[in-house]
N, C-alpha and C positions, 0 to 999 in steps of 0.2 A: 618467332619463324622457325617453320622446320623446312631443311632441303630434299627436296624429292628427286626422284633419278626415275622417267619416263622411258620404258624400253619396247622398242618395235623391233622383231626379229623379221619381217618379209608382209609386205601386203601388194604383190602382184605390181611391184615395181612403181608403185606409187610415194607419193610424198604422205606420208602415214598421217591420215584423217584423225586416228584414234590416238592420237600422240596430241595432234593440235588442238582438239575439241577439248579435252579435261587440262590440257595446258590453262587453256584461258580462263574455264571457274577455280583452275587453284591458284592460280597467280590474282585474279580479283578476290577471291578469300588470304591474300598476304604471304605467301608462302612461295619459296625461292626452286625454280622450276627450269631444273634443264633435261631435255631432252635427247635421246640416241638412239641413231637409227640403224642396227646392226645389218641391215643388209650393205649399207655404204660406209661402214667404217666397225672401228672395234668397240670393245667396252671400256672406258673411261676410268680408269684405276683411281685418280683422285676424286671425279665426282660420286664414283664405289663409295668410297672409305667416309665423304664426308655425310651421305644421305641419311637421311631418319627412316625414311620410306624408298624402296623400289617398287615401281610397280610394272609388271609387264603385260603388253596387248598383246590377248590372242585371238584372232578373228576367225582364224582358217587351220585347220591341220596341218599343214607344214608350220606353220608360224609357231604351233606350240611343242612340236618337235624340235624345232630350233630354238625355243627358249628354256628346253632342259639344260643344256650344258651351261645356258648365262648364267642360270639359276643357279648352281651347282659353284660356277665362279664368283658372284656376289657373295655367297652365303660364304665360300672361302677370304673374301677378300674384307667384308664387314659382317661378321656373324652375330652382328646384336641390331642389323637395318630390319623392321619391320618387312616382308614379302607379300605383295600384293599381287594375283591375276586378276584381269578383267575381259571382258568380251565374248563372242559366243562361245567358245572352244576352254575358255578357263570354268564355267558352271559343269559345262559337259564333262571336262576329267576332273572332278572337283577331287575324289577319292586318291586319285594317282597325284594329283599336283600338291594336293597335302605333306603327302609322305615326303615329297622335298624340301619340305620345309616351308612353305608359302600358309601366309596364316588368315587371310582376307582373300575372298575369292567374290567378285563382282562379276551379274551377267546383267542383262536388258541393259538398259539405259543406267551406265555406271558412274556418269559425272558426278553426280549428289553421292553418292556412295562411296565416293576419292577424295570430295571436300569433307563429310562427316568425318573419315577415317585420320587425314591429316588433322582435323582440329584436334581430335581426342589424342593424337599420338603429340602433338603441339603442347596440349595441355597436360597430358598425364605421362607423356613417357614412353605409353604401350599403351597395347588394345587386345582385346580376348580375341582368339579365332574366332571368324565369323563367314557366312555364306550368305548374300544378298540377289537374289533375283527382281531387280525394281520394275515395272512395269509402267510406272510413274507416267503422266504427261509432263512433261518439260518446257520451260523456256527458255530457249537456248542462248549461247551466247557465241559471236563470231570465232570461229578459230584463230588460233593466237599461233600460226607458223614460224615464227621470227627468228627461232634457233635451230629449224630444220635445215637439211643439204637445200641447195637449189634444186628449182624443176628441171634446170638441163641435168642431172646428176640421175632423173627418173625416167622412165617409159613416155618414149615419143611416138605421137601418131603419124605414119607415113601414108603421105598420098600424093598420088602424080608426080612421084619420086621425093617428095617435097617431105622436111623432116619439122615437124611441127612441136612447140612442148607446150605439156599437158597439165590442166589443173584437176583437182580431183575433188567433189564436197559429195555432203549426203544432204534429199531433201526430204529423205524419210527412214525409219526405220521398223524392222521386223514384216512381218507381211499377212496378210488375210487367208494364206492358204495354209496347205497342212503336207505340201510334196513330203513322203516318208525318207526319202533320203537326203535332203535338207536339212542342215544344221540349224538354220534359223524358225524352224516349227518347233521343236523341245522347248525352247527357251522362250518362244514370244507364244506361242500356243494358237495363234490365229489373230494376234493382236499386230496393230499398225499403230504406228506413230510419228506425228510430222516435224518436220523442224519448220520454224516460221519463216515463211518470202524473206521478209529484210536481212534476216540471217544469212539464209542460203546466199542470196545477192548480195550482201556485204562480205562474205568469203569468197564468192568468185570477183567483187573487185578486186581484191586484195592480191586476188590470185594473176590477173592482168596484169596489174603493175608490177609484178615479178616476172615479166612476160610473156602468162601461158597465153597461148593461141587456140587452146582448145581444153573441153572440159571435157570430163568422164563424172556422170552421174552415180554414183556406187548404190543406189535404190536397190534392193533385191527386187522389187519392180514398181517399178517408174510412175506406174498406172493403175496401182493400187487405190490411189487416190488422183483420177483424172482432172481432175479442177483444180486441183493443187498443184499437180505439175503443170497444167496449160499456163497457169496464172503465173508460174517463175519462169516458164520459157519465152512467155511475149514479155515479160521487163525486161530478160535477159537483152530478147533480141532489140528493142527497142534503143537499152542502153548501149550494148555492143553488136553494132548490126553486122561485123565482119567475124564475130565467135562464132566457132563451130562447136558440139558438142554431141554425146552418143548416150546413151539410155538402156537400161536391160528390162524388158518386156517380156514376160509368160505369152506364148503362143496363145491362150484362150483370150487374154486382153487383147492382142493383135485386130482380133477377129470382132471382140463383141466392142470395141472403141475403135476400127476401122476409119469412122470420119475424123478421129484428132489426128492421123495416121497425116495426111498434109498439112496439118498447124506443125507438126515437128519439122515435115521436111522446110517449109517457109520463114522456121523460126532457126534455121542451122545446124538439124541433127545429119549426122552425115551415115549413121548406123547404129542399128539397134539389136543390141546381144538380146539371145531369146536360149534358155534352156531346153531345147531341144531332149536331148536325151537317146531317144531310141526313137527306130519307126517301124517298132515291131509291137503292136496294139495289146499284146499281154506284157509286157515290159511295162509300157506304162502305164497298165489298170493297177501292176505290182506297185510301182510305185508312187501313183497317186497323182498322174502329172495334170490331169484335166482336159488333155487334148489328144488327137489321134495323128497318126501318120498324116491321113487325107487333110487333117486340120492344120496341120505345119507345110505342107504343098499350098492350101490356100494362102496362110501366112506369107508365105515367100513373093505370091504373087501379089498380095494387099500392099505390102510394102515395095515391090517393085514399082507398084501402079501412084504409089505417094512421092515416087522419086526415093526411095531409101533403101539400104541396102541392109540385110537382115545376114547378122554372123551367130550362126547355131550354136550352141555347145553339145558336147556331148558325153555322154556317160557309157559306150556302146558296148561293154563285157562288163554283165551282170550273174547271176546265177543261170537267168530265164533266155538268153542269147541261145539265139541257134545259128548255125553255117548261114543257112539261108536269108537269115534275118538281118547280120552283118554285112554279106554279099550287099542284099538291098539297099542296102544305107550308102555304100561307097556310090551303084548304081546310083541311087537316090541324088547323089550329090553331083554326081557330073551330067545327070537330065537337068537340072537346074540351074546349072550353072555358077554352085560355090564350090567348088575346089579352093579359088585365090581367097574365098570369105571364111573357110573353118583353118586353124593353127592346128599341122598333123597332127601332136600330141595328143589332141581331141580323138584320135582315130585308136589310140592305145589306151584309154583310163579304162582300170577295173573299177567299181563301184566298191568305195570306201562306207565301212557300218563302223561308224563310235558311239562309244560309250553313249547312251540316251539316246539313240537314234531311235526312229519312229518305228524304222523297217523290222525293228524287235519284235512289233507286234504280230508280225506274220508267222505264223506255226511252222510255216516249210524255211523260213529263214532263220529261229531257233533251234530248229532241226539240224540244219546245216553249220551253222558258224562254231569255229572252234573256240577255246575260252579267250579271253580277251585277253591282247598283247599289249602289255604296259607300254612297251617298249617304243611298238609301233603306233600305240594307241587307236587301235581297231581290233572288229573281232574278223579274224583270219576267216574267208572261204574259198572251195575249191570248185570249180564247175562239176559238172558229172562227168562233161568231156575235155579231158587234160589238153587236148591240141587248141582249147580256145582260149587256153589258160594259156598257151606256151605261144600262141599268135599275138597274143598280148603282148608278152614279154616283147618278142621276135621286133613287135612294131615300135617300142618305146625304146629300143635300141637301135634301130634303124633311123628313128627322127633326132635323136639327140647328135647320132654321129653326124649324121647329113644339116641338121640345121648349125652344128659347130663347122661347117664346110659352108655354109652359107647356101646349100642348094634351096634353088626355087621350089616353092608350095607341089605346084602340080609336078615337079619330078619326083618330088617325096609321095606326094598322092600317088601316083604309077607305078612304084616298087612298093607299095601299100596293096594297091590292088592287084599286083603279081603274087605275093604274096598269100592271099586271103583268097586271090579264084586261081592259083596255078596256072596264070595265062598272064600275056603282057596285056595292058590295056589297049583296047583297040582303037585301030589310028583313028576311027571317024568321028572319034572325042574331040571337041573343040574347044580347049582351055584358055580361058581370058587370061592375058596379060595382067602380071599382078600390078601392077603401076595403076591400074583401073579402080582397084578396090582397097579403100582403106582400111586401115589395121593398127594396129598397138604394135609397138617389136617386143614387148614382153606378153610372151603366147600363154603363159600360164594360167591356169584356171581354175584351182582345186587347193 
């Protein structure tokens, strides 16, 4: 038997699926697995010293940066442990991670790789450095969440003044699309893999037993496989008619499959997250998003007609952003009554260019970026108009300060408008009260 420690540093305020799923596989193979979520606790020194394998889950940029110090601490506590990193950002940052002392890097479908690695360590006590990016079609196991912190410690849903416990699952991985700024694209390269419906439903069933009133589906795009998605939500609603959920769907899929939006509403979907990113068509073309500003407007209308709330996310500051474009974004958010649906931090985000990004395929990006910053895990860039860079920094500072004070979103938005427009938000704008819009109380999305 091998003792393993699976570590998550940050997963958007969710109970980590990236620990629960491999824990099920590893326990089924006879290994002793200890899971730790550093978002809600410290590194357990005794478990670190006892582990033959310590594996860090790196699904996103923030999680990867937070993992660096934890990796250093693990090496100090247990120099003989085999270190592994897995998830989207593991393979994207392979060279840097190896220099930290990590021997095995797993990308794509990581569960079988972890089981195979643990098996080698159990049999031989060692394993050669290796990198595996697998896109195999798997038969999944229901995630094992038994040793994770309770759902009450994670982000909750706020709707009409009510707080609901939220569970999290994934019905699919990868994505059929190749948006240039997305970390999924360079790893999956257009591949899309489903999780069997019975596994998804069993995972939800177990989380409902833990108290979940709402489920977030973390698929990169829930409508990559619309038939698969509908089968799951129909079965979910039949078993748990009071359970609500939310999903993430591309703007182009919302328009192409608008016939299914009423199905989402009928089966309990409260809101749909969609990565709009920008309302400047030139920026959207550079990002290869597959939609236009007008498509975004139409998608808002389609969702509202079906009784759904659209929760758009943005990357408003890019090398191609203009002042007029940013101000148009703010104006459109007001015009479409989306102020309460947009987390304020979304209005200050700058484009991240990580290692392996498809953005580097663009000649103007290659000419713009500075050498790779290993400490920040990005290629840094500056806008030709430094005032736009300063605006982004001022907005992020404003949002951080005002959210600590629990300032309402509409008031934060009004201050952002003043910074960008140089004038107060017109009194004629009618902003909806926050209680009318469902939202997660963990706003970060990067």
